[in-house]
Kinemage of the C-alpha trace (Angstrom):
@kinemage 1
@onewidth
@group {chain A} dominant
@subgroup {mainchain}
@vectorlist {calphas} color= white
{ca met a 1} P -75.221 38.829 33.069
{ca gly a 2} L -73.443 35.518 33.480
{ca ile a 3} L -72.530 36.201 37.106
{ca ile a 4} L -76.053 37.346 37.977
{ca gly a 5} L -77.543 34.327 36.201
{ca gly a 6} L -75.125 31.995 37.952
{ca cys a 7} L -75.964 33.406 41.377
{ca leu a 8} L -79.689 33.053 40.716
{ca ala a 9} L -79.189 29.509 39.432
{ca leu a 10} L -77.296 28.577 42.610
{ca phe a 11} L -80.363 29.561 44.627
{ca gly a 12} L -82.551 27.281 42.505
{ca lys a 13} L -84.218 29.862 40.285
{ca asp a 14} L -84.842 28.849 36.659
{ca ser a 15} L -84.626 32.491 35.619
{ca gly a 16} L -80.877 32.376 36.380
{ca ser a 17} L -80.315 29.801 33.652
{ca ile a 18} L -82.344 31.851 31.195
{ca ile a 19} L -80.332 34.977 32.035
{ca ala a 20} L -77.111 32.983 31.486
{ca ile a 21} L -78.331 31.802 28.066
{ca ile a 22} L -79.246 35.353 27.042
{ca gly a 23} L -75.889 36.655 28.293
{ca gly a 24} L -74.069 33.945 26.344
{ca ala a 25} L -76.019 34.811 23.188
{ca phe a 26} L -75.138 38.498 23.582
{ca gly a 27} L -71.496 37.579 24.183
{ca phe a 28} L -71.393 35.340 21.118
{ca ile a 29} L -72.979 38.018 18.918
{ca gly a 30} L -70.534 40.576 20.319
{ca ala a 31} L -67.611 38.292 19.477
{ca val a 32} L -68.801 37.790 15.895
{ca ile a 33} L -69.733 41.378 15.010
{ca pro a 34} L -66.689 43.642 15.256
{ca ile a 35} L -66.942 47.103 16.743
{ca gly a 36} L -65.249 49.579 14.453
{ca thr a 37} L -65.181 53.020 13.027
{ca asn a 38} L -65.252 54.155 9.429
{ca ile a 39} L -62.288 56.235 8.336
{ca ala a 40} L -62.816 57.284 4.706
{ca val a 41} L -63.613 53.870 3.160
{ca thr a 42} L -61.503 51.723 5.473
{ca gln a 43} L -63.080 50.015 8.450
{ca ile a 44} L -60.866 49.269 11.413
{ca pro a 45} L -62.361 46.350 13.349
{ca met a 46} L -61.866 46.319 17.092
{ca thr a 47} L -62.672 43.032 18.816
{ca phe a 48} L -61.787 41.789 22.247
{ca ser a 49} L -59.009 39.318 21.572
{ca gly a 50} L -58.013 36.663 24.017
{ca ser a 51} L -58.441 33.045 24.822
{ca phe a 52} L -62.052 33.434 26.005
{ca leu a 53} L -63.291 35.271 22.904
{ca trp a 54} L -65.306 32.250 21.747
{ca leu a 55} L -65.118 29.954 24.747
{ca asp a 56} L -66.787 32.061 27.434
{ca pro a 57} L -70.080 32.757 25.601
{ca ile a 58} L -70.322 29.116 24.536
{ca leu a 59} L -69.774 27.990 28.137
{ca leu a 60} L -72.478 30.404 29.317
{ca ile a 61} L -74.956 29.028 26.792
{ca phe a 62} L -74.010 25.434 27.628
{ca gly a 63} L -74.289 26.046 31.371
{ca gly a 64} L -77.671 27.715 30.972
{ca ile a 65} L -79.031 24.835 28.912
{ca leu a 66} L -77.573 22.332 31.377
{ca gly a 67} L -79.177 24.225 34.262
{ca leu a 68} L -82.582 24.193 32.582
{ca thr a 69} L -82.486 20.519 31.629
{ca ser a 70} L -81.028 19.070 34.821
{ca lys a 71} L -83.398 17.518 37.317
{ca lys a 72} L -83.684 19.208 40.670
């Protein structure tokens, strides 16, 4: 969603910034809520670990807001 939103934003479409904000929100929610499976009573969380776990969704949201607020 971030790549599609970025491409649309490069062509001057405001919908690209909105798509980037939505993609960043989904990425942030996906980073916070772990994906796991219940085995008996123990939950094994599985999250995507790495350096961009928190940074990439925040940058998408920031870039989308910056794209919407910047003057053309």
